[in-house]
C-alpha positions as CSV (number, residue, x, y, z in Angstrom):
1,M,0.1,0.0,-0.1
2,S,1.4,3.4,-1.1
3,N,1.7,6.3,1.2
4,L,0.9,8.7,-1.6
5,I,-2.7,8.9,-2.4
6,A,-4.0,10.9,-5.3
7,F,-7.6,12.0,-5.4
8,D,-9.5,11.3,-8.8
9,L,-12.1,14.4,-8.7
10,A,-13.4,13.3,-12.2
11,A,-14.1,9.4,-11.0
12,P,-13.7,8.9,-7.2
13,G,-15.5,5.7,-7.5
14,P,-18.6,4.5,-5.5
15,A,-20.0,7.1,-3.2
16,R,-21.7,6.4,0.3
17,E,-25.3,8.2,0.0
18,S,-27.1,9.4,3.0
19,K,-29.3,12.2,4.3
20,P,-29.0,14.3,7.3
21,A,-30.2,13.1,10.6
22,P,-33.9,14.3,11.4
23,D,-32.6,16.4,14.4
24,R,-30.1,18.2,12.3
25,L,-32.6,19.2,9.2
26,I,-33.6,22.5,9.3
27,A,-35.0,23.2,5.7
28,G,-35.2,21.5,2.3
29,D,-34.4,17.8,1.5
30,P,-30.6,17.7,1.2
31,S,-28.8,14.5,0.0
32,Y,-25.2,13.6,0.7
33,K,-22.6,11.6,-1.5
34,T,-19.2,10.9,0.5
35,W,-16.1,9.5,-1.1
36,E,-13.9,8.7,1.9
37,I,-10.6,8.3,0.3
38,A,-7.7,7.8,2.7
39,A,-9.4,6.7,5.8
40,A,-8.1,3.1,5.7
41,G,-6.3,2.1,9.0
42,H,-6.8,5.7,10.6
43,K,-9.9,6.3,12.6
44,D,-8.9,9.9,13.9
45,I,-7.8,11.3,10.5
46,R,-10.1,11.3,7.6
47,T,-10.1,12.5,4.1
48,G,-12.2,12.5,0.9
49,I,-14.8,14.3,-1.2
50,W,-18.1,15.1,-0.1
51,E,-21.4,16.5,-2.0
52,A,-24.7,17.9,-0.7
53,T,-27.7,19.0,-2.7
54,P,-29.5,22.3,-1.4
55,G,-30.9,22.7,2.1
56,V,-29.9,24.0,5.5
57,T,-28.8,21.7,8.4
58,R,-27.4,22.0,11.8
59,S,-23.6,21.7,11.9
60,I,-22.1,20.7,15.2
61,K,-18.5,19.8,15.1
62,G,-18.0,18.6,18.6
63,E,-14.3,17.7,19.0
64,T,-13.4,17.5,15.6
65,W,-11.3,19.9,13.3
66,E,-12.5,20.0,9.7
67,Y,-10.3,21.6,6.6
68,C,-12.4,22.2,3.6
69,T,-11.9,23.4,0.2
70,I,-15.0,24.3,-2.0
71,L,-14.6,22.6,-5.5
72,S,-18.0,23.5,-6.7
73,G,-21.2,25.1,-5.6
74,V,-22.1,27.7,-2.9
75,V,-22.8,27.4,0.8
76,V,-23.3,29.9,3.6
77,L,-22.0,29.0,6.9
78,T,-23.2,30.8,10.2
79,E,-21.9,30.3,13.4
80,D,-24.4,30.6,16.2
81,G,-24.2,34.4,17.2
82,G,-22.2,34.9,14.2
83,T,-22.2,36.6,10.6
84,P,-23.0,34.8,7.7
85,R,-20.3,33.4,5.6
86,R,-20.4,32.5,2.0
87,F,-18.2,30.2,0.3
88,S,-17.9,29.3,-3.2
89,A,-15.4,27.2,-5.6
90,G,-11.9,27.9,-4.5
91,D,-12.7,28.8,-1.0
92,T,-10.9,27.3,2.0
93,F,-11.7,27.3,5.4
94,V,-11.4,25.3,8.8
95,L,-14.2,24.5,11.1
96,R,-12.5,24.3,14.6
97,P,-13.9,22.2,17.4
98,G,-16.9,23.7,19.1
99,F,-18.2,25.2,15.9
100,V,-22.3,25.2,16.3
101,G,-24.2,26.8,13.5
102,T,-26.1,26.3,10.2
103,W,-24.7,24.9,6.8
104,Q,-26.9,26.4,4.2
105,T,-26.3,24.6,0.6
106,L,-27.4,27.4,-2.1
107,E,-26.2,25.3,-4.9
108,T,-24.9,21.8,-4.9
109,V,-21.7,21.9,-3.2
110,R,-18.7,19.5,-3.6
111,K,-15.7,19.8,-1.1
112,L,-12.4,18.2,-0.5
113,W,-12.2,17.7,3.4
114,V,-9.7,16.6,6.2
115,A,-11.3,15.6,9.6
116,V,-9.1,15.3,12.6
117,S,-10.8,14.0,15.8
């Protein structure tokens, strides 16, 4: 097994499909696709590609750090008590442990992510 992993953004393979948990859904009917690329053997560091259709959900990071780069689409993240922040293709951000707020997908979004617990 190589320690160098290349992401094939055009053909990442089969995705795990899911929906938000009912207690996290605020508006719409978003669906998710997750391609977990490099998790094998690492339970506290995970990475991959994630896609979501439009909707609004509650985002609660707990003890997890998440680094994201938006590949396509548009989202608005609003930390509880904070100002809404819009992110689109090419934007990069980090959600630190303790982040609680809303994730609003305006246009189907696809992102690269790395999560560390």
